[in-house]
C-alpha positions as CSV (number, residue, x, y, z in Angstrom):
1,M,-56.3,135.4,19.9
2,P,-53.0,133.5,19.6
3,A,-52.3,129.9,19.2
4,G,-50.2,128.2,21.9
5,F,-46.7,126.9,21.5
6,S,-44.8,124.1,23.2
7,I,-42.3,125.6,25.6
8,G,-41.3,125.3,29.3
9,M,-42.5,127.7,31.9
10,N,-40.6,129.2,34.8
11,V,-43.4,129.8,37.2
12,R,-42.6,130.2,40.9
13,R,-45.4,129.4,43.2
14,E,-45.9,132.2,45.8
15,T,-48.1,132.5,48.8
16,M,-49.7,135.6,47.4
17,T,-50.7,134.2,44.0
18,D,-50.0,131.1,42.0
19,Y,-49.7,132.9,38.7
20,R,-46.8,135.4,38.8
21,L,-44.1,134.8,36.2
22,H,-40.4,135.3,36.8
23,G,-37.1,134.8,34.9
24,P,-35.8,135.4,31.4
25,E,-37.5,132.3,29.9
26,A,-40.9,133.4,31.0
27,R,-40.2,136.9,29.8
28,E,-39.6,135.7,26.3
29,Q,-42.5,133.4,26.3
30,F,-44.9,136.2,27.4
31,Y,-43.5,138.4,24.5
32,Q,-44.1,135.6,21.9
33,L,-47.7,135.2,23.1
34,Y,-48.2,138.9,22.9
35,L,-46.9,139.1,19.3
36,Y,-49.3,136.4,18.3
37,A,-52.3,137.5,20.4
38,F,-52.3,141.0,19.0
39,N,-50.8,140.2,15.5
40,R,-47.7,142.3,16.1
41,Q,-44.4,142.0,14.3
42,D,-41.2,141.6,16.1
43,S,-38.6,144.4,15.8
44,P,-35.8,145.8,17.9
45,Q,-37.8,148.8,18.8
46,R,-40.9,146.8,19.8
47,R,-38.7,144.6,22.0
48,E,-37.2,147.6,23.7
49,Y,-40.4,149.3,24.7
50,F,-42.2,146.0,25.4
51,F,-39.6,144.8,27.8
52,Q,-39.2,148.2,29.4
53,R,-42.9,148.0,30.3
54,Y,-42.7,144.2,31.2
55,D,-39.8,144.8,33.6
56,H,-41.7,147.4,35.5
57,G,-44.9,145.2,35.9
58,W,-46.3,142.4,37.9
59,I,-46.6,139.7,35.2
60,Y,-49.1,136.9,35.3
61,G,-49.4,133.8,33.2
62,L,-51.3,130.5,33.1
63,Q,-50.0,127.4,31.5
64,D,-51.8,124.3,30.2
65,G,-50.0,121.2,29.0
66,G,-46.7,122.9,29.1
67,Q,-47.8,125.8,27.1
68,L,-48.3,129.5,28.1
69,V,-52.1,130.0,27.2
70,S,-53.0,133.2,29.1
71,G,-51.3,136.2,30.3
72,L,-51.6,139.8,31.5
73,Y,-49.5,142.5,33.2
74,S,-50.4,144.9,36.1
75,L,-48.3,148.0,36.0
76,P,-47.9,150.0,39.3
77,F,-48.5,153.7,39.0
78,T,-49.5,156.7,41.1
79,V,-52.5,158.6,40.1
80,N,-53.6,162.1,41.5
81,F,-57.3,162.5,42.2
82,H,-58.0,166.2,43.0
83,G,-54.9,166.6,45.0
84,V,-54.7,163.2,46.6
85,D,-52.2,160.5,45.5
86,F,-53.4,156.9,45.3
87,R,-51.7,153.8,44.2
88,M,-53.1,152.4,40.9
89,N,-52.3,149.4,38.8
90,G,-53.0,149.5,35.1
91,I,-53.9,146.2,33.5
92,G,-52.9,145.4,30.0
93,D,-52.0,142.7,27.5
94,V,-54.9,140.5,28.6
95,M,-54.6,137.6,26.2
96,S,-55.4,133.9,25.7
97,A,-54.5,131.4,23.1
98,P,-57.4,130.5,20.7
99,E,-57.4,126.9,21.8
100,F,-57.8,128.0,25.4
101,S,-60.2,130.9,24.7
102,G,-63.5,130.7,26.7
103,R,-62.0,128.4,29.4
104,G,-61.6,131.2,32.0
105,G,-57.8,131.7,31.8
106,A,-58.0,135.5,31.5
107,G,-60.6,135.8,34.3
108,T,-58.5,133.6,36.6
109,L,-55.5,135.9,36.1
110,L,-57.7,139.1,36.5
111,K,-58.9,137.8,39.9
112,A,-55.3,136.9,40.9
113,S,-54.1,140.4,40.0
114,L,-56.9,142.0,42.0
115,A,-56.2,139.8,45.0
116,E,-52.5,140.8,44.9
117,M,-53.4,144.5,44.6
118,A,-55.8,144.2,47.5
119,K,-53.3,142.4,49.7
120,K,-50.6,145.1,48.9
121,H,-53.1,147.9,49.5
122,V,-53.2,149.3,45.9
123,T,-56.3,151.5,45.9
124,L,-57.4,151.6,42.3
125,A,-57.1,149.6,39.0
126,Y,-57.5,150.9,35.4
127,L,-57.7,149.1,32.1
128,A,-58.5,149.6,28.4
129,P,-61.3,147.0,27.6
130,F,-61.8,145.0,24.6
131,S,-65.3,144.4,26.0
132,Y,-67.0,146.6,28.6
133,E,-69.4,143.8,29.4
134,Y,-66.6,141.3,30.1
135,Y,-64.7,143.5,32.5
136,R,-67.8,144.5,34.4
137,R,-67.9,140.9,35.7
138,F,-64.7,141.7,37.6
139,G,-65.9,145.0,39.1
140,Y,-64.6,147.4,36.4
141,E,-66.8,150.2,35.1
142,Q,-66.5,152.8,32.3
143,V,-65.2,155.9,34.0
144,F,-63.1,157.8,31.5
145,N,-64.3,159.2,28.2
146,K,-62.6,161.5,25.6
147,M,-63.6,163.7,22.8
148,Q,-62.2,163.4,19.2
149,Y,-62.4,166.5,17.1
150,T,-61.7,166.3,13.3
151,L,-61.2,169.3,11.0
152,A,-60.4,169.3,7.3
153,G,-57.3,171.2,6.5
154,S,-59.3,173.1,3.9
155,A,-61.7,174.3,6.6
156,V,-59.1,175.8,8.9
157,P,-60.2,179.3,9.9
158,S,-58.2,182.5,10.2
159,F,-56.5,182.5,13.6
160,H,-53.9,184.7,15.3
161,A,-52.0,184.2,18.6
162,L,-52.4,186.7,21.4
163,G,-49.6,188.0,23.5
164,G,-45.9,187.5,23.2
165,G,-43.8,184.3,23.3
166,T,-42.7,181.7,20.8
167,V,-43.5,178.0,19.8
168,T,-40.7,175.7,19.0
169,R,-40.9,172.0,18.1
170,Q,-38.8,168.9,18.5
171,P,-39.1,165.2,19.0
172,L,-40.8,164.1,22.2
173,R,-37.5,162.3,23.3
174,A,-35.5,165.6,23.1
175,A,-38.3,167.6,24.9
176,L,-38.5,165.3,27.9
177,P,-36.0,167.3,30.2
178,V,-38.3,170.3,30.0
179,L,-41.6,168.6,29.8
180,M,-41.2,166.2,32.8
181,P,-40.9,169.0,35.5
182,V,-43.8,171.0,33.9
183,Y,-46.0,168.0,34.0
184,A,-45.1,167.2,37.5
185,A,-45.8,170.7,38.7
186,Q,-49.5,170.4,37.5
187,A,-50.0,166.9,39.0
188,D,-52.1,168.1,41.9
189,H,-54.6,169.3,39.4
190,L,-55.2,165.9,37.8
191,R,-58.6,164.3,38.0
192,G,-57.6,160.7,38.2
193,G,-54.6,161.0,35.8
194,V,-51.2,159.3,36.1
195,V,-48.3,161.0,38.1
196,R,-45.7,160.1,35.4
197,E,-42.4,158.6,36.6
198,S,-39.4,159.1,34.4
199,W,-39.5,155.5,33.1
200,W,-43.0,156.1,31.9
201,W,-42.0,159.2,30.1
202,D,-39.2,157.3,28.5
203,H,-41.8,154.6,27.4
204,L,-44.1,157.2,25.9
205,A,-41.2,158.6,23.8
206,L,-40.1,155.1,22.8
207,A,-43.5,153.7,22.0
208,N,-44.9,156.7,20.1
209,N,-43.5,158.7,17.2
210,W,-44.6,161.9,18.8
211,D,-43.4,165.5,18.4
212,A,-43.6,168.2,21.0
213,A,-44.6,171.8,20.3
214,L,-43.4,174.0,23.2
215,Y,-44.8,177.5,24.0
216,R,-42.4,179.7,25.9
217,D,-43.3,183.2,27.2
218,P,-41.2,186.3,26.4
219,D,-38.9,185.4,29.4
220,G,-38.2,182.0,27.9
221,K,-40.2,180.0,30.4
222,L,-42.1,177.0,29.2
223,Q,-45.8,177.8,29.7
224,G,-47.6,175.3,27.6
225,Y,-47.0,172.3,25.3
226,M,-48.7,170.1,22.6
227,L,-47.8,166.5,21.9
228,Y,-48.8,165.2,18.4
229,D,-48.1,162.7,15.7
230,R,-48.0,162.9,11.9
231,N,-49.3,159.8,10.2
232,G,-49.9,160.0,6.5
233,S,-52.4,162.7,5.7
234,T,-53.4,163.3,9.3
235,L,-51.9,165.3,12.2
236,T,-53.3,164.2,15.5
237,V,-52.9,166.1,18.8
238,Q,-52.5,163.6,21.6
239,E,-52.1,165.9,24.6
240,W,-52.4,169.7,25.1
241,W,-51.6,171.7,28.1
242,A,-52.2,175.4,27.8
243,P,-53.2,177.1,31.1
244,S,-53.0,180.7,29.8
245,Q,-54.5,182.7,27.0
246,A,-51.1,183.3,25.4
247,A,-50.2,179.6,25.6
248,W,-53.6,178.5,24.2
249,T,-53.7,180.8,21.3
250,H,-50.0,180.3,20.3
251,L,-50.5,176.5,20.3
252,M,-53.8,176.7,18.5
253,A,-52.3,179.0,15.8
254,F,-49.4,176.5,15.5
255,L,-51.9,173.6,15.0
256,L,-54.0,175.4,12.4
257,R,-51.0,176.4,10.4
258,H,-50.7,172.8,9.4
259,G,-53.9,173.0,7.4
260,N,-51.9,173.6,4.3
261,T,-49.9,170.4,4.8
262,F,-52.4,167.9,6.2
263,P,-55.8,167.2,4.7
264,T,-57.0,166.2,8.2
265,L,-56.3,167.8,11.6
266,R,-57.4,165.8,14.7
267,F,-57.4,166.5,18.4
268,I,-57.8,163.7,21.0
269,D,-59.1,165.6,24.1
270,Q,-59.2,163.8,27.4
271,D,-61.6,166.4,28.7
272,S,-64.8,164.9,27.4
273,R,-66.8,168.2,27.6
274,Y,-67.8,169.5,24.1
275,R,-65.6,172.4,23.1
276,G,-66.7,172.9,19.5
277,D,-67.1,176.6,20.3
278,W,-63.4,177.0,19.9
279,L,-64.0,177.6,16.2
280,P,-66.2,180.2,14.7
281,N,-68.0,177.6,12.7
282,P,-68.6,174.5,14.7
283,Y,-70.3,172.8,11.7
284,A,-66.8,172.6,10.1
285,L,-65.7,170.4,13.1
286,T,-66.7,166.8,13.6
287,A,-66.9,166.0,17.3
288,E,-67.3,162.5,18.7
289,T,-67.5,161.3,22.3
290,L,-65.5,158.1,22.6
291,P,-65.7,155.7,25.5
292,F,-62.2,155.2,27.0
293,M,-60.8,153.3,29.9
294,M,-62.5,151.5,32.8
295,A,-61.7,151.7,36.5
296,R,-62.5,150.0,39.7
297,I,-61.9,150.7,43.4
298,V,-59.7,147.9,44.8
299,D,-59.3,149.2,48.4
300,L,-62.6,150.9,49.3
301,A,-61.6,151.6,52.8
302,D,-58.5,153.6,51.6
303,F,-60.5,155.4,48.9
304,F,-63.2,156.4,51.3
305,G,-60.8,157.2,54.0
306,R,-58.7,159.6,51.9
307,Y,-61.3,160.8,49.4
308,P,-61.0,164.6,49.0
309,W,-64.5,165.5,50.0
310,T,-65.7,168.9,48.8
311,G,-67.5,169.7,52.1
312,E,-69.1,168.2,55.2
313,L,-72.1,165.8,55.1
314,A,-75.3,167.4,56.2
315,A,-76.2,164.1,57.9
316,P,-74.7,160.6,58.0
317,V,-75.3,158.3,54.9
318,T,-75.1,154.5,54.9
319,V,-74.0,152.7,51.6
320,A,-74.4,149.0,51.1
321,V,-71.8,147.9,48.5
322,T,-71.8,144.7,46.6
323,D,-68.4,143.4,45.3
324,P,-68.3,139.6,45.0
325,V,-64.7,139.7,43.6
326,L,-63.2,141.5,46.5
327,P,-65.3,140.8,49.6
328,A,-63.3,143.2,51.8
329,N,-65.3,146.0,49.9
330,Q,-68.6,144.4,50.6
331,G,-71.0,145.5,53.3
332,V,-72.5,148.7,54.7
333,W,-70.3,151.7,55.0
334,T,-71.4,154.5,57.3
335,L,-70.2,157.9,56.2
336,T,-70.2,160.8,58.7
337,T,-68.3,164.1,59.1
338,A,-66.1,162.3,61.6
339,G,-65.0,159.6,59.1
340,V,-66.0,156.3,57.3
341,T,-66.5,152.8,58.9
342,R,-67.7,149.5,57.6
343,T,-70.4,148.6,60.1
344,T,-71.2,145.1,58.7
345,A,-69.9,142.8,55.9
346,D,-73.5,142.0,54.7
347,P,-74.2,143.9,51.5
348,D,-77.9,143.0,51.9
349,A,-78.3,144.8,55.3
350,A,-80.4,147.8,55.7
351,A,-78.8,151.1,54.3
352,D,-79.7,154.4,52.7
353,L,-78.2,153.3,49.4
354,H,-77.5,149.9,47.8
355,L,-74.9,150.1,45.0
356,S,-72.5,147.8,43.2
357,I,-68.8,148.5,43.3
358,Q,-69.1,149.6,39.6
359,Q,-71.7,152.2,40.2
360,L,-70.0,153.5,43.4
361,T,-66.8,153.9,41.4
362,K,-68.6,156.0,38.8
363,A,-70.1,158.2,41.4
364,L,-67.0,158.7,43.4
365,F,-64.9,159.5,40.3
366,G,-67.5,162.1,39.2
367,T,-68.5,160.3,36.0
368,T,-72.2,160.4,37.1
369,T,-74.2,161.4,40.0
370,L,-75.8,159.1,42.6
371,I,-79.2,160.7,41.8
372,S,-78.7,159.6,38.2
373,I,-77.8,156.1,39.3
374,L,-81.0,155.8,41.3
375,T,-83.1,157.4,38.6
376,S,-81.8,154.9,35.9
377,G,-82.3,151.9,38.2
378,R,-78.6,151.1,38.5
379,G,-78.9,151.4,42.2
380,T,-81.6,151.7,44.9
381,G,-82.1,153.8,47.9
382,D,-83.2,157.1,49.3
383,A,-83.0,160.1,47.0
384,D,-82.4,162.5,49.9
385,A,-79.5,160.5,51.1
386,A,-78.1,160.3,47.6
387,A,-78.4,164.1,47.3
388,R,-76.6,164.6,50.6
389,L,-73.7,162.5,49.5
390,D,-73.7,163.9,45.9
391,A,-73.2,167.4,47.6
392,V,-69.8,166.5,48.9
393,L,-68.5,164.5,45.9
394,H,-66.4,165.8,43.0
395,H,-68.4,166.3,39.7
396,E,-65.7,167.4,37.3
397,L,-65.5,164.7,34.8
398,P,-62.3,162.5,35.3
399,M,-59.5,162.8,32.8
400,L,-56.8,160.2,31.8
401,N,-54.1,160.9,29.2
402,D,-52.3,157.6,29.4
403,Y,-53.0,154.2,27.8
404,F,-51.5,151.0,29.2
């Protein structure tokens, strides 16, 4: 973590939080702390994509003795969860100077960011953790995982595309005009993924040296794509959308043809189900499940109130929730077919289920079941009530393609 530096700070005190940063001086100071904290080198390209992200965020900083010693940003997004849009802020660049490390600066800013999200009715918050244990203290929990498949170029099997159509390739920047509407059209099928605004697409193209492989059907309509990067001896697929047999097989054939050029082919799959059966010999493929980003529910009343239930509850269920960071979420929530109400603010009151906000987040996102949470001792309560609630929750694993 970075050393501090002697500079002034333009911090404007607000009624909502004491830690929001404003003005060009604070902007440059935050960037310099970022460079040191993450051992990055300054460059015109880095400045461009960093400040593009910075200018879209809620920026927080903490100073001590005239120095900026801690900082983070909170980026406003929209995510789609099984057809329902929710506001979500992505937390990033959580950093502290080494001489200030361990003094609670980052935690202070995390709490401030959550308080502002709650006040502004942001429903969810995501982040990429440096430590899962650390962020659990603030109500976050591991929700998203991904699979990483690695195949030696020498082990590429024979593979042929099915159906007509063509694959063309171009830099991601050039492909944006056709990619953006295709991605937007499938947004209602996301499982917690980001509904990408144009500025975020621009950021992805600026921050990553990615290419796009585009599959078009015989009528010339874009029906699938693959985003990938080429780094030394490895080609890595970062994102793959192929809803039809023709799209899937044409893009797979395109990928495997690189086996003669790259010693290693890699696919980062945000769907964390094992899919090694794609190849005739799964032993040739190395598959790893990787923990990915954390999430937390910020506005539980909104998430409960607009959750896309899969059916009707067979009988009411009461859930006692503990969330010491955001007390508005704490208490007993009564779930019925008619709706959801918080009947008491006391998280220790009698209820069918007693859960932390972290475990409730995992259950509602579909990462795990309530029955599993009870069985493993991460929550307590009545198994029949857990089964009734499980019956109306989504159990498809959540997916996230973006990193903040």
